[in-house]
All heavy atoms as an XYZ file, in Angstrom:
884
protein
N      -3.396     -9.381     87.264
C      -3.990    -10.213     86.302
C      -2.976    -10.803     85.484
O      -1.960    -10.069     85.106
C      -5.067     -9.438     85.432
C      -5.574    -10.170     84.325
S      -7.089     -9.609     83.737
C      -8.181     -9.744     85.156
N      -3.084    -12.109     85.195
C      -2.031    -12.773     84.447
C      -2.697    -13.279     83.072
O      -3.693    -13.898     82.997
C      -1.508    -13.938     85.297
C      -0.935    -13.450     86.595
C      -0.484    -14.717     84.470
C      -0.663    -14.501     87.556
N      -1.964    -12.908     82.004
C      -2.440    -13.337     80.688
C      -1.323    -14.335     80.224
O      -0.144    -14.040     80.135
C      -2.338    -12.299     79.684
C      -3.394    -11.101     80.090
C      -2.987     -9.880     80.487
C      -4.728    -11.323     79.790
C      -3.904     -8.883     80.694
C      -5.592    -10.473     80.136
C      -5.212     -9.202     80.520
N      -1.726    -15.561     79.931
C      -0.873    -16.637     79.392
C      -1.265    -16.907     77.957
O      -2.289    -17.661     77.767
C      -0.877    -17.893     80.328
C       0.009    -18.941     79.796
O       0.923    -18.642     79.188
O      -0.253    -20.029     80.362
N      -0.644    -16.288     76.958
C      -0.942    -16.580     75.648
C      -0.270    -17.666     74.896
O       0.953    -17.896     75.169
C      -0.635    -15.271     74.746
O      -1.575    -14.292     75.231
N      -1.031    -18.545     74.067
C      -0.374    -19.499     73.313
C      -1.137    -19.476     72.007
O      -2.209    -19.930     71.813
C      -0.729    -20.894     74.127
C      -0.170    -22.096     73.340
O       0.784    -21.873     72.526
O      -0.557    -23.133     73.562
N      -0.411    -18.990     71.023
C      -0.939    -18.741     69.744
C      -2.185    -17.866     69.665
O      -2.038    -16.672     70.023
N      -3.290    -18.358     69.363
C      -4.508    -17.458     69.249
C      -5.486    -17.654     70.515
O      -6.566    -17.174     70.490
C      -5.380    -17.844     68.028
O      -5.779    -19.155     68.112
C      -4.600    -17.609     66.727
N      -4.928    -18.211     71.542
C      -5.695    -18.529     72.707
C      -5.002    -17.911     73.845
O      -3.708    -17.953     74.130
C      -5.993    -19.990     73.069
O      -6.576    -20.493     71.952
C      -6.676    -20.296     74.383
N      -5.680    -17.127     74.794
C      -5.126    -16.600     76.011
C      -5.855    -17.082     77.317
O      -7.138    -17.035     77.275
C      -5.305    -15.108     75.955
O      -4.424    -14.592     74.843
C      -4.734    -14.454     77.258
N      -5.103    -17.597     78.185
C      -5.652    -18.032     79.460
C      -5.462    -16.879     80.405
O      -4.334    -16.260     80.667
C      -4.991    -19.238     80.088
C      -5.605    -19.715     81.273
C      -5.077    -20.486     79.061
N      -6.664    -16.495     81.033
C      -6.544    -15.363     82.001
C      -6.861    -15.798     83.453
O      -7.781    -16.519     83.616
C      -7.678    -14.309     81.643
C      -7.556    -13.134     82.644
C      -7.550    -13.863     80.185
N      -6.063    -15.411     84.314
C      -6.356    -15.828     85.790
C      -5.717    -14.648     86.626
O      -4.921    -13.966     86.311
C      -5.812    -17.240     86.109
C      -4.267    -17.393     85.928
C      -3.411    -17.350     86.993
C      -3.759    -17.716     84.699
C      -2.042    -17.578     86.818
C      -2.471    -17.959     84.538
C      -1.570    -17.868     85.478
N      -6.086    -14.732     87.942
C      -5.694    -13.786     88.872
C      -5.633    -14.383     90.245
O      -6.558    -15.098     90.577
C      -6.501    -12.549     88.877
C      -5.982    -11.456     89.778
C      -6.579    -10.059     89.542
O      -7.211     -9.876     88.365
N      -6.578     -9.176     90.437
N      -4.602    -14.152     90.974
C      -4.421    -14.648     92.329
C      -4.686    -13.656     93.362
O      -4.492    -12.491     93.066
C      -3.114    -15.131     92.584
C      -2.745    -16.421     91.655
C      -1.352    -16.868     91.783
O      -0.601    -16.329     92.477
O      -1.099    -17.970     91.106
N      -5.276    -13.984     94.384
C      -5.528    -13.048     95.547
C      -6.278    -11.824     95.088
O      -5.870    -10.676     95.468
C      -4.167    -12.661     96.166
C      -3.389    -13.812     96.756
C      -2.158    -13.407     97.276
C      -1.339    -14.657     97.697
N      -0.023    -14.247     98.193
N      -7.454    -11.929     94.612
C      -8.334    -10.861     94.255
C      -9.754    -11.319     94.389
O     -10.095    -12.513     94.314
C      -8.089    -10.432     92.781
N     -10.607    -10.405     94.677
C     -12.031    -10.803     94.609
C     -12.528    -11.017     93.256
O     -12.015    -10.543     92.287
C     -12.886     -9.689     95.384
O     -12.805     -8.405     94.577
C     -12.397     -9.473     96.733
N     -13.691    -11.634     93.093
C     -14.210    -11.781     91.843
C     -14.594    -10.528     91.232
O     -14.345    -10.289     89.941
C     -15.523    -12.715     91.766
C     -16.087    -13.053     90.523
C     -15.113    -14.015     89.771
C     -17.427    -13.788     90.747
N     -15.134     -9.577     91.882
C     -15.466     -8.271     91.415
C     -14.235     -7.568     90.829
O     -14.275     -7.033     89.748
C     -16.127     -7.454     92.385
C     -16.465     -6.016     92.027
C     -17.223     -5.235     93.140
C     -17.340     -3.818     92.880
N     -18.419     -3.372     92.286
N     -13.139     -7.637     91.614
C     -11.848     -6.935     91.107
C     -11.360     -7.691     89.900
O     -10.963     -7.037     88.867
C     -10.807     -6.981     92.146
O     -11.316     -6.430     93.376
C      -9.470     -6.390     91.740
N     -11.479     -9.005     89.897
C     -11.040     -9.782     88.695
C     -11.864     -9.294     87.394
O     -11.312     -9.148     86.371
C     -11.283    -11.257     88.980
C     -10.811    -12.202     87.872
C      -9.503    -12.332     87.436
C     -11.742    -12.927     87.152
C      -9.127    -13.118     86.465
C     -11.358    -13.704     86.190
C     -10.116    -13.857     85.712
N     -13.202     -9.276     87.507
C     -13.992     -8.924     86.396
C     -13.692     -7.456     85.890
O     -13.542     -7.197     84.730
C     -15.441     -9.010     86.691
C     -16.301     -8.524     85.573
C     -15.827    -10.417     87.038
N     -13.452     -6.471     86.830
C     -13.063     -5.161     86.552
C     -11.748     -5.046     85.809
O     -11.590     -4.428     84.818
C     -12.977     -4.367     87.808
C     -14.406     -3.946     88.484
C     -14.252     -3.273     89.766
O     -13.140     -3.028     90.275
O     -15.322     -3.003     90.326
N     -10.801     -5.937     86.348
C      -9.447     -5.834     85.783
C      -9.523     -6.534     84.308
O      -8.868     -6.151     83.346
C      -8.496     -6.714     86.508
C      -8.045     -6.010     87.711
O      -8.288     -4.758     87.908
N      -7.557     -6.786     88.718
N     -10.339     -7.543     84.127
C     -10.623     -8.156     82.788
C     -11.210     -7.232     81.829
O     -10.734     -7.144     80.760
C     -11.458     -9.344     83.018
C     -11.742    -10.259     81.673
C     -10.409    -10.733     81.061
C     -12.699    -11.404     81.907
N     -12.129     -6.426     82.238
C     -12.851     -5.468     81.380
C     -11.804     -4.500     80.970
O     -11.731     -4.045     79.795
C     -13.975     -4.677     82.119
C     -15.164     -5.612     82.180
O     -15.385     -6.393     81.448
O     -16.064     -5.279     83.080
N     -10.943     -3.861     81.904
C      -9.908     -2.950     81.564
C      -8.748     -3.459     80.655
O      -8.301     -2.790     79.884
C      -9.238     -2.411     82.896
C     -10.277     -1.636     83.782
O     -11.200     -1.105     83.182
N     -10.008     -1.634     84.992
N      -8.481     -4.780     80.790
C      -7.333     -5.325     79.964
C      -7.979     -6.008     78.813
O      -7.111     -6.627     77.953
N      -9.232     -5.962     78.510
C      -9.886     -6.688     77.421
C      -9.224     -6.243     76.055
O      -9.117     -7.204     75.122
C     -11.381     -6.484     77.352
C     -12.094     -7.212     76.248
C     -12.149     -8.615     76.231
C     -12.525     -6.488     75.093
C     -12.871     -9.252     75.197
C     -13.239     -7.083     74.026
C     -13.340     -8.524     74.228
O     -13.941     -9.237     73.131
N      -8.971     -5.073     75.769
C      -8.411     -4.659     74.457
C      -7.180     -5.385     74.122
O      -6.932     -5.561     73.042
C      -8.233     -3.229     74.401
C      -9.475     -2.410     74.262
O     -10.543     -3.062     73.920
O      -9.606     -1.143     74.561
N      -6.372     -5.741     75.146
C      -5.091     -6.470     74.888
C      -5.333     -7.934     74.334
O      -4.482     -8.491     73.568
C      -4.241     -6.671     76.154
C      -3.844     -5.229     76.718
C      -3.070     -5.553     77.947
C      -2.813     -4.225     78.686
N      -2.239     -4.453     80.009
N      -6.496     -8.428     74.659
C      -6.741     -9.915     74.276
C      -7.932    -10.128     73.353
O      -8.412    -11.190     73.084
C      -6.753    -10.791     75.437
C      -7.964    -10.257     76.410
C      -5.584    -10.791     76.245
C      -8.168    -11.208     77.537
N      -8.516     -9.097     72.977
C      -9.922     -9.112     72.259
C      -9.840     -9.953     70.841
O     -10.755    -10.501     70.447
C     -10.581     -7.729     71.974
C      -9.815     -6.924     71.035
C     -10.442     -5.525     70.844
C      -9.650     -4.749     69.894
N     -10.186     -3.340     69.739
N      -8.690    -10.111     70.347
C      -8.480    -10.896     69.075
C      -8.210    -12.251     69.329
O      -8.083    -13.088     68.387
C      -7.599    -10.169     68.265
C      -7.908     -8.765     67.821
O      -9.141     -8.535     67.332
N      -6.981     -7.857     67.843
N      -8.033    -12.670     70.545
C      -7.684    -14.079     70.939
C      -9.036    -14.807     71.458
O      -9.982    -14.177     71.833
C      -6.720    -14.102     72.038
C      -5.370    -13.713     71.598
O      -5.097    -13.528     70.436
O      -4.546    -13.443     72.379
N      -8.939    -16.119     71.335
C      -9.964    -16.984     72.124
C      -9.511    -16.759     73.580
O      -8.428    -16.731     73.862
C      -9.916    -18.432     71.720
C     -10.134    -18.564     70.311
N     -11.336    -18.378     69.709
C      -9.325    -19.007     69.293
C     -11.243    -18.470     68.351
N     -10.079    -18.936     68.063
N     -10.530    -16.749     74.463
C     -10.251    -16.429     75.831
C     -10.692    -17.584     76.713
O     -11.849    -18.010     76.560
C     -10.941    -15.165     76.335
C     -10.426    -13.992     75.503
C     -10.651    -14.947     77.837
C     -10.934    -12.632     75.838
N      -9.900    -17.988     77.635
C     -10.098    -19.056     78.626
C      -9.910    -18.272     79.981
O      -8.926    -17.812     80.234
C      -9.147    -20.213     78.552
C      -9.356    -20.982     77.276
C      -9.405    -21.111     79.759
C      -8.304    -22.280     76.961
N     -10.974    -18.272     80.790
C     -10.865    -17.627     82.133
C     -10.775    -18.635     83.185
O     -11.609    -19.512     83.348
C     -12.250    -16.832     82.345
C     -12.584    -15.774     81.304
C     -12.038    -16.227     83.730
C     -11.487    -14.684     81.142
N      -9.603    -18.801     83.668
C      -9.363    -19.693     84.801
C      -9.805    -19.256     86.153
O      -9.183    -18.268     86.665
C      -7.776    -20.096     84.837
C      -7.426    -21.120     85.755
O      -8.123    -21.402     86.775
N      -6.262    -21.759     85.497
N     -10.855    -19.849     86.724
C     -11.438    -19.450     87.974
C     -10.951    -20.274     89.067
O     -11.719    -20.262     90.163
C     -12.948    -19.386     87.825
C     -13.511    -18.326     86.834
C     -14.990    -18.465     86.552
C     -13.055    -16.952     87.204
N     -10.015    -21.165     89.017
C      -9.646    -22.083     90.095
C      -9.171    -21.402     91.206
O      -9.210    -22.042     92.343
C      -8.598    -23.104     89.595
C      -9.180    -24.211     88.717
C      -8.728    -24.379     87.498
C     -10.229    -25.030     89.204
C      -9.259    -25.438     86.750
C     -10.753    -26.045     88.382
C     -10.191    -26.160     87.163
N      -8.798    -20.124     91.279
C      -8.404    -19.385     92.463
C      -9.537    -19.018     93.284
O      -9.345    -18.529     94.569
C      -7.457    -18.295     92.025
O      -8.234    -17.268     91.373
N     -10.808    -19.171     92.783
C     -12.000    -18.873     93.549
C     -12.596    -20.258     93.944
O     -13.216    -20.900     93.120
C     -12.990    -18.050     92.652
C     -12.315    -16.751     92.215
C     -11.830    -16.632     90.873
C     -12.238    -15.612     93.070
C     -11.317    -15.507     90.448
C     -11.755    -14.444     92.567
C     -11.234    -14.394     91.272
N     -12.526    -20.554     95.176
C     -13.132    -21.753     95.669
C     -14.575    -21.885     95.796
O     -15.136    -22.950     95.638
C     -12.454    -22.235     96.917
O     -12.711    -21.203     97.901
N     -15.162    -20.723     95.998
C     -16.562    -20.643     96.132
C     -17.148    -19.838     95.054
O     -16.868    -18.555     95.024
C     -17.052    -20.240     97.545
C     -16.627    -21.171     98.577
C     -17.088    -20.642     99.889
C     -16.724    -21.778    101.019
N     -17.181    -21.313    102.395
N     -17.997    -20.320     94.109
C     -18.586    -19.494     93.167
C     -20.058    -19.889     93.082
O     -20.489    -21.151     93.338
C     -18.023    -19.762     91.722
C     -16.560    -19.311     91.531
C     -16.044    -19.891     90.159
C     -16.519    -17.794     91.437
N     -20.895    -18.938     92.727
C     -22.353    -19.208     92.603
C     -22.760    -18.906     91.071
O     -21.915    -18.350     90.273
C     -23.096    -18.293     93.467
O     -23.069    -16.929     92.998
N     -23.899    -19.184     90.745
C     -24.413    -18.888     89.432
C     -24.353    -17.459     89.219
O     -24.013    -16.961     88.029
C     -25.881    -19.391     89.333
C     -26.613    -19.060     88.057
C     -27.983    -19.600     87.979
C     -28.668    -19.143     86.659
N     -30.065    -19.555     86.647
N     -24.674    -16.640     90.146
C     -24.611    -15.102     90.089
C     -23.195    -14.713     89.732
O     -22.932    -13.714     88.934
C     -25.180    -14.455     91.223
C     -26.780    -14.582     91.217
O     -27.303    -14.769     90.266
N     -27.260    -14.582     92.412
N     -22.299    -15.351     90.346
C     -20.851    -14.892     90.084
C     -20.481    -15.261     88.617
O     -19.830    -14.379     87.925
C     -19.927    -15.750     90.993
C     -19.974    -15.422     92.384
O     -20.373    -14.303     92.813
O     -19.696    -16.264     93.223
N     -20.909    -16.334     88.136
C     -20.636    -16.678     86.699
C     -21.382    -15.694     85.705
O     -20.824    -15.363     84.798
C     -21.150    -18.050     86.486
C     -20.306    -19.080     87.273
C     -20.969    -18.488     84.918
C     -18.838    -19.079     87.025
N     -22.503    -15.193     86.139
C     -23.153    -14.290     85.350
C     -22.529    -12.927     85.167
O     -22.784    -12.125     84.246
C     -24.622    -14.160     85.941
C     -25.466    -15.324     85.677
C     -26.894    -15.043     86.289
C     -25.678    -15.756     84.321
N     -21.595    -12.692     86.088
C     -20.704    -11.457     85.982
C     -20.030    -11.381     84.562
O     -19.739    -10.325     84.145
C     -19.752    -11.351     87.170
C     -20.364    -11.180     88.391
C     -20.885     -9.771     88.723
O     -20.337     -8.723     88.156
O     -21.968     -9.572     89.375
N     -19.712    -12.626     84.081
C     -19.003    -12.639     82.854
C     -19.805    -12.705     81.585
O     -19.381    -12.639     80.470
C     -18.172    -13.989     82.823
C     -17.047    -13.833     83.866
C     -17.314    -14.502     85.089
C     -15.826    -13.258     83.636
C     -16.311    -14.605     86.005
C     -14.823    -13.265     84.554
C     -15.051    -13.924     85.841
N     -21.181    -12.697     81.734
C     -22.073    -12.952     80.631
C     -22.033    -11.781     79.620
O     -21.932    -12.091     78.347
C     -23.550    -12.965     81.114
C     -24.621    -13.363     80.179
C     -24.268    -14.663     79.383
C     -25.926    -13.295     80.755
N     -21.998    -10.521     79.962
C     -21.856     -9.452     79.023
C     -20.611     -9.456     78.151
O     -20.674     -9.403     76.860
C     -21.861     -8.178     79.809
C     -21.873     -6.875     78.722
C     -21.951     -5.634     79.579
O     -22.766     -5.669     80.693
O     -21.501     -4.632     79.149
N     -19.397     -9.761     78.826
C     -18.242     -9.847     78.124
C     -18.193    -11.105     77.182
O     -17.624    -11.089     76.116
C     -17.059     -9.883     79.062
C     -15.612     -9.801     78.569
C     -15.474     -8.577     77.665
C     -14.577     -9.842     79.634
N     -18.718    -12.146     77.689
C     -18.776    -13.415     76.839
C     -19.630    -13.123     75.611
O     -19.157    -13.466     74.421
C     -19.444    -14.476     77.672
O     -19.681    -15.657     76.921
N     -20.812    -12.543     75.831
C     -21.627    -12.186     74.623
C     -20.997    -11.318     73.594
O     -20.892    -11.518     72.425
C     -22.920    -11.653     75.085
C     -23.919    -12.657     75.676
O     -23.692    -13.935     75.526
N     -24.800    -12.127     76.452
N     -20.243    -10.337     74.092
C     -19.522     -9.425     73.252
C     -18.350    -10.151     72.556
O     -18.196     -9.895     71.212
C     -18.968     -8.281     74.104
C     -18.000     -7.388     73.460
C     -17.512     -6.296     74.370
C     -16.529     -5.419     73.869
N     -15.976     -4.618     74.973
N     -17.707    -11.084     73.224
C     -16.519    -11.749     72.532
C     -17.075    -12.769     71.535
O     -16.484    -12.907     70.493
C     -15.806    -12.367     73.576
C     -14.339    -12.721     73.148
N     -13.450    -11.712     72.906
C     -13.814    -13.893     73.007
C     -12.286    -12.383     72.467
N     -12.509    -13.604     72.549
N     -18.103    -13.408     71.789
C     -18.748    -14.408     70.960
C     -19.282    -13.788     69.588
O     -19.227    -14.310     68.603
C     -19.727    -15.329     71.731
C     -19.077    -16.255     72.611
C     -20.237    -17.014     73.348
N     -19.579    -18.077     74.216
C     -19.182    -19.228     73.681
N     -19.360    -19.453     72.524
N     -18.725    -20.065     74.436
N     -19.857    -12.561     69.797
C     -20.292    -11.862     68.681
C     -19.235    -11.523     67.660
O     -19.362    -11.401     66.425
C     -20.925    -10.526     69.012
C     -22.452    -10.746     69.541
C     -23.030     -9.397     69.851
C     -24.473     -9.777     70.325
N     -25.162     -8.617     70.872
N     -17.896    -11.395     68.169
C     -16.901    -11.121     67.330
C     -16.261    -12.408     66.788
O     -15.017    -12.439     66.237
C     -15.740    -10.378     68.123
N     -16.943    -13.592     66.938
C     -16.534    -14.893     66.378
C     -15.390    -15.396     67.045
O     -14.466    -16.004     66.408
C     -16.298    -14.750     64.891
C     -17.638    -14.410     64.043
C     -18.633    -15.432     64.226
O     -18.427    -16.657     63.914
N     -19.866    -15.073     64.611
N     -15.142    -15.193     68.299
C     -14.163    -15.722     69.113
C     -14.701    -16.519     70.343
O     -15.856    -16.180     70.805
C     -13.250    -14.592     69.720
C     -12.552    -13.980     68.712
C     -11.410    -14.685     68.043
C     -10.724    -13.863     66.825
N      -9.692    -14.696     66.278
N     -14.055    -17.458     70.755
C     -14.536    -18.275     71.813
C     -14.070    -17.683     73.219
O     -13.143    -17.090     73.410
C     -13.773    -19.736     71.920
O     -14.210    -20.305     70.653
N     -15.084    -17.958     74.122
C     -14.977    -17.350     75.522
C     -15.406    -18.499     76.502
O     -16.570    -18.960     76.487
C     -15.867    -16.201     75.792
C     -15.594    -15.466     77.076
C     -14.727    -14.419     77.136
C     -16.309    -15.811     78.069
C     -14.508    -13.726     78.310
C     -16.171    -15.103     79.328
C     -15.248    -14.144     79.446
N     -14.448    -19.056     77.209
C     -14.771    -20.224     78.063
C     -14.367    -19.964     79.571
O     -13.088    -19.584     79.779
C     -14.030    -21.597     77.505
C     -14.390    -22.626     78.402
C     -14.297    -21.659     76.034
N     -15.267    -20.303     80.522
C     -14.940    -20.241     81.880
C     -14.523    -21.605     82.308
O     -15.242    -22.553     82.049
C     -15.999    -19.709     82.684
C     -16.582    -18.339     82.292
C     -17.957    -17.967     83.158
C     -15.562    -17.290     82.530
N     -13.456    -21.740     83.188
C     -13.034    -23.002     83.746
C     -13.182    -22.943     85.179
O     -12.319    -22.117     85.924
C     -11.572    -23.287     83.328
C     -11.076    -24.629     83.897
C     -11.401    -23.199     81.878
N     -13.958    -23.734     85.786
C     -14.212    -24.030     87.125
C     -14.834    -25.338     87.464
O     -15.701    -25.755     86.624
C     -14.959    -22.865     87.881
O     -15.009    -23.094     89.098
C     -16.416    -22.726     87.280
N     -14.497    -26.055     88.606
C     -15.293    -27.113     88.916
C     -16.197    -26.803     90.138
O     -16.804    -27.665     90.696
C     -14.394    -28.278     89.259
C     -13.345    -27.948     90.239
O     -13.404    -26.861     90.872
O     -12.411    -28.951     90.558
N     -16.265    -25.601     90.437
C     -17.056    -25.152     91.549
C     -18.620    -24.980     91.246
O     -19.398    -24.933     92.150
C     -16.493    -23.825     92.122
N     -18.925    -24.948     89.985
C     -20.260    -24.866     89.483
C     -20.342    -25.644     88.228
O     -19.591    -25.777     87.524
C     -20.745    -23.377     89.392
C     -22.233    -23.177     89.214
C     -19.917    -22.769     88.268
C     -22.694    -21.877     89.348
N     -21.583    -26.257     88.025
C     -21.895    -27.075     86.795
C     -22.305    -26.242     85.788
O     -23.024    -25.267     85.924
C     -22.959    -28.193     87.240
O     -23.347    -28.801     85.998
N     -21.946    -26.754     84.492
C     -22.455    -25.993     83.350
C     -23.997    -26.016     83.257
O     -24.621    -25.244     82.605
C     -21.782    -26.468     82.015
C     -22.204    -27.884     81.719
C     -23.276    -28.138     80.771
C     -21.574    -29.023     82.120
C     -23.738    -29.366     80.462
C     -21.948    -30.319     81.805
C     -23.065    -30.546     80.927
O     -23.449    -31.724     80.555
N     -24.645    -27.050     83.873
C     -26.055    -27.162     83.948
C     -26.747    -26.013     84.735
O     -27.901    -25.654     84.532
C     -26.582    -28.483     84.500
C     -26.184    -29.622     83.636
O     -26.139    -29.495     82.421
O     -25.907    -30.722     84.296
N     -25.932    -25.378     85.480
C     -26.500    -24.300     86.405
C     -26.485    -22.942     85.856
O     -26.857    -21.940     86.431
C     -25.720    -24.330     87.827
C     -26.037    -25.529     88.588
O     -27.072    -26.296     88.322
O     -25.160    -25.992     89.398
N     -25.917    -22.831     84.594
C     -25.591    -21.467     84.015
C     -26.392    -21.432     82.670
O     -26.619    -22.439     82.100
C     -24.242    -21.085     83.701
C     -23.493    -20.977     85.182
C     -23.472    -22.049     82.969
N     -26.749    -20.218     82.164
C     -27.415    -20.180     80.874
C     -26.573    -20.691     79.708
O     -25.316    -20.691     79.820
C     -27.621    -18.629     80.701
C     -27.324    -17.953     81.950
C     -26.554    -18.979     82.757
N     -27.220    -21.092     78.697
C     -26.446    -21.576     77.527
C     -25.518    -20.591     76.841
O     -24.615    -20.993     76.136
C     -27.506    -22.150     76.455
C     -28.251    -23.353     76.900
O     -27.675    -24.026     77.776
O     -29.373    -23.590     76.372
N     -25.866    -19.269     77.066
C     -24.991    -18.176     76.500
C     -23.526    -18.204     76.967
O     -22.695    -17.600     76.429
C     -25.707    -16.951     76.678
C     -27.003    -16.678     75.932
C     -28.035    -17.049     76.904
O     -27.893    -17.179     78.167
O     -29.163    -17.203     76.391
N     -23.386    -18.883     78.093
C     -22.006    -18.729     78.669
C     -21.428    -20.249     78.784
O     -22.225    -21.155     79.125
C     -21.949    -18.092     80.034
C     -20.629    -17.722     80.387
C     -22.677    -18.765     81.133
C     -20.521    -16.501     81.254
N     -20.161    -20.422     78.430
C     -19.674    -21.769     78.418
C     -18.782    -22.006     79.701
O     -17.871    -21.196     79.907
C     -18.744    -21.875     77.144
S     -17.979    -23.608     76.886
N     -19.081    -23.057     80.425
C     -18.381    -23.307     81.641
C     -17.967    -24.782     81.609
O     -18.738    -25.711     81.242
C     -19.231    -23.201     82.895
C     -18.436    -23.528     84.145
C     -19.616    -21.698     82.986
N     -16.598    -25.033     81.761
C     -16.160    -26.332     81.739
C     -15.238    -26.638     83.013
O     -14.705    -25.622     83.587
C     -15.430    -26.807     80.453
C     -16.226    -26.673     79.262
C     -14.178    -25.752     80.369
N     -15.029    -27.940     83.391
C     -14.191    -28.150     84.670
C     -12.753    -28.192     84.545
O     -12.000    -28.083     85.541
C     -14.731    -29.478     85.054
C     -15.241    -30.190     83.953
C     -15.670    -29.177     82.980
N     -12.173    -28.215     83.272
C     -10.768    -28.260     83.105
C     -10.203    -27.389     81.970
O     -11.053    -27.269     81.053
C     -10.229    -29.845     82.889
O     -10.670    -30.186     81.546
C     -10.731    -30.714     83.798
N      -9.032    -27.021     81.981
C      -8.377    -26.286     80.954
C      -8.387    -27.044     79.635
O      -8.583    -26.519     78.585
C      -6.901    -25.906     81.394
C      -6.874    -24.836     82.519
C      -6.170    -25.302     80.146
C      -7.463    -23.500     82.346
N      -8.057    -28.409     79.751
C      -8.092    -29.210     78.539
C      -9.415    -29.201     77.826
O      -9.536    -29.150     76.660
C      -7.713    -30.679     78.841
C      -7.569    -31.620     77.546
C      -6.719    -31.103     76.575
O      -5.517    -30.732     76.835
N      -7.120    -31.029     75.356
N     -10.483    -29.390     78.566
C     -11.819    -29.240     78.013
C     -12.031    -27.854     77.409
O     -12.698    -27.739     76.356
C     -12.834    -29.604     79.129
C     -12.932    -31.064     79.376
C     -13.999    -31.303     80.445
O     -15.245    -31.392     80.049
O     -13.664    -31.602     81.615
N     -11.633    -26.756     78.000
C     -11.718    -25.393     77.324
C     -10.974    -25.345     75.921
O     -11.566    -24.863     75.105
C     -11.114    -24.418     78.371
N      -9.783    -25.997     75.956
C      -9.112    -26.022     74.662
C      -9.897    -26.903     73.636
O      -9.845    -26.462     72.510
C      -7.770    -26.591     74.871
C      -6.805    -25.490     75.449
O      -6.753    -24.428     75.063
N      -6.144    -25.908     76.485
N     -10.495    -27.894     74.060
C     -11.268    -28.809     73.190
C     -12.543    -28.012     72.739
O     -12.818    -28.073     71.465
C     -11.723    -30.012     73.996
C     -10.596    -31.047     74.233
O      -9.431    -30.860     73.646
O     -10.827    -31.876     75.161
N     -13.165    -27.260     73.518
C     -14.346    -26.495     73.211
C     -13.945    -25.395     72.108
O     -14.561    -25.206     71.087
C     -14.948    -25.798     74.442
C     -15.572    -26.769     75.258
C     -15.859    -24.566     74.024
C     -16.904    -27.294     74.831
N     -12.858    -24.833     72.289
C     -12.312    -23.815     71.382
C     -12.035    -24.428     69.997
O     -12.417    -23.887     68.970
C     -10.992    -23.015     71.884
C     -11.520    -22.130     73.066
C     -10.425    -22.295     70.809
C     -10.408    -21.565     73.762
N     -11.376    -25.620     70.035
C     -11.164    -26.267     68.819
C     -12.357    -26.647     68.072
O     -12.464    -26.487     66.833
C     -10.226    -27.595     69.115
C      -9.748    -28.271     67.930
C      -8.822    -29.459     68.285
O      -8.008    -29.268     69.132
O      -9.035    -30.560     67.605
N     -13.384    -27.207     68.772
C     -14.775    -27.532     68.149
C     -15.377    -26.272     67.668
O     -15.993    -26.318     66.554
C     -15.639    -28.228     69.214
C     -15.217    -29.702     69.420
S     -16.309    -30.588     70.502
C     -16.458    -29.586     71.913
N     -15.409    -25.202     68.380
C     -16.013    -23.957     67.897
C     -15.372    -23.418     66.663
O     -15.955    -22.898     65.794
C     -16.067    -22.941     68.899
C     -17.028    -23.204     70.041
C     -17.175    -22.251     71.204
O     -16.340    -21.392     71.270
O     -18.059    -22.248     72.003
N     -13.994    -23.546     66.585
C     -13.259    -23.096     65.392
C     -13.696    -23.954     64.219
O     -13.871    -23.393     63.047
C     -11.748    -23.251     65.613
C     -11.101    -22.242     66.240
C     -10.998    -20.909     65.354
O     -10.147    -20.945     64.420
O     -11.801    -20.026     65.682
N     -13.929    -25.243     64.422
C     -14.307    -26.068     63.249
C     -15.707    -25.730     62.815
O     -15.986    -25.483     61.659
C     -14.250    -27.604     63.597
C     -12.768    -28.052     63.853
C     -14.941    -28.444     62.701
C     -12.637    -29.423     64.517
N     -16.522    -25.427     63.678
C     -18.013    -24.968     63.468
C     -17.953    -23.701     62.700
O     -18.649    -23.498     61.685
C     -18.732    -24.925     64.781
C     -19.182    -26.199     65.416
C     -19.846    -26.057     66.694
O     -20.003    -24.834     67.271
O     -20.181    -26.953     67.250
N     -17.205    -22.747     63.073
C     -17.070    -21.443     62.476
C     -16.508    -21.655     61.000
O     -16.955    -21.094     60.028
C     -16.173    -20.422     63.259
C     -16.840    -19.899     64.375
C     -16.038    -18.740     64.973
N     -14.988    -19.114     65.830
C     -15.136    -19.396     67.173
N     -16.221    -19.177     67.799
N     -14.021    -19.832     67.852
N     -15.526    -22.587     60.832
C     -14.999    -22.705     59.556
C     -16.011    -23.484     58.574
O     -15.937    -23.088     57.331
C     -13.724    -23.653     59.558
C     -12.504    -22.993     60.264
O     -12.440    -21.790     60.312
O     -11.508    -23.692     60.529
N     -16.819    -24.224     59.108
C     -17.820    -24.908     58.328
C     -19.084    -23.990     58.233
O     -20.134    -24.476     57.469
C     -18.321    -26.210     58.959
C     -17.138    -27.295     59.067
C     -17.588    -28.485     59.816
C     -16.802    -27.718     57.636
N     -19.191    -22.962     58.849
C     -20.347    -22.049     58.743
C     -21.589    -22.502     59.605
O     -22.676    -22.165     59.172
N     -21.295    -23.358     60.622
C     -22.342    -23.926     61.380
C     -22.837    -22.823     62.534
O     -22.082    -22.289     63.067
C     -21.890    -25.268     62.011
C     -21.662    -26.192     60.937
C     -23.025    -25.785     62.984
C     -21.164    -27.495     61.414
């Protein structure tokens, strides 16, 4: 698992692993990044389904309750196909934009 930190945001990705292994490794390494906004880069997984994305739902909910952003990045599935509780965008730039918008909303108490 690779953690790429930049200020208060960490991009997480892993090469040559199954999604199940990736989620397990993320759960195990979560304490290292729990205070950062998290971007999960899923581009190494060419085929993803709605159920695959739902594997991240519990961790996403936990992280968002701590007032931190949690964004999945993939173009293999549309954000329309997943529940509103989980944020999916097609690019890293859009993930950074989402984090910036959510930070503004938190600062304004929205």
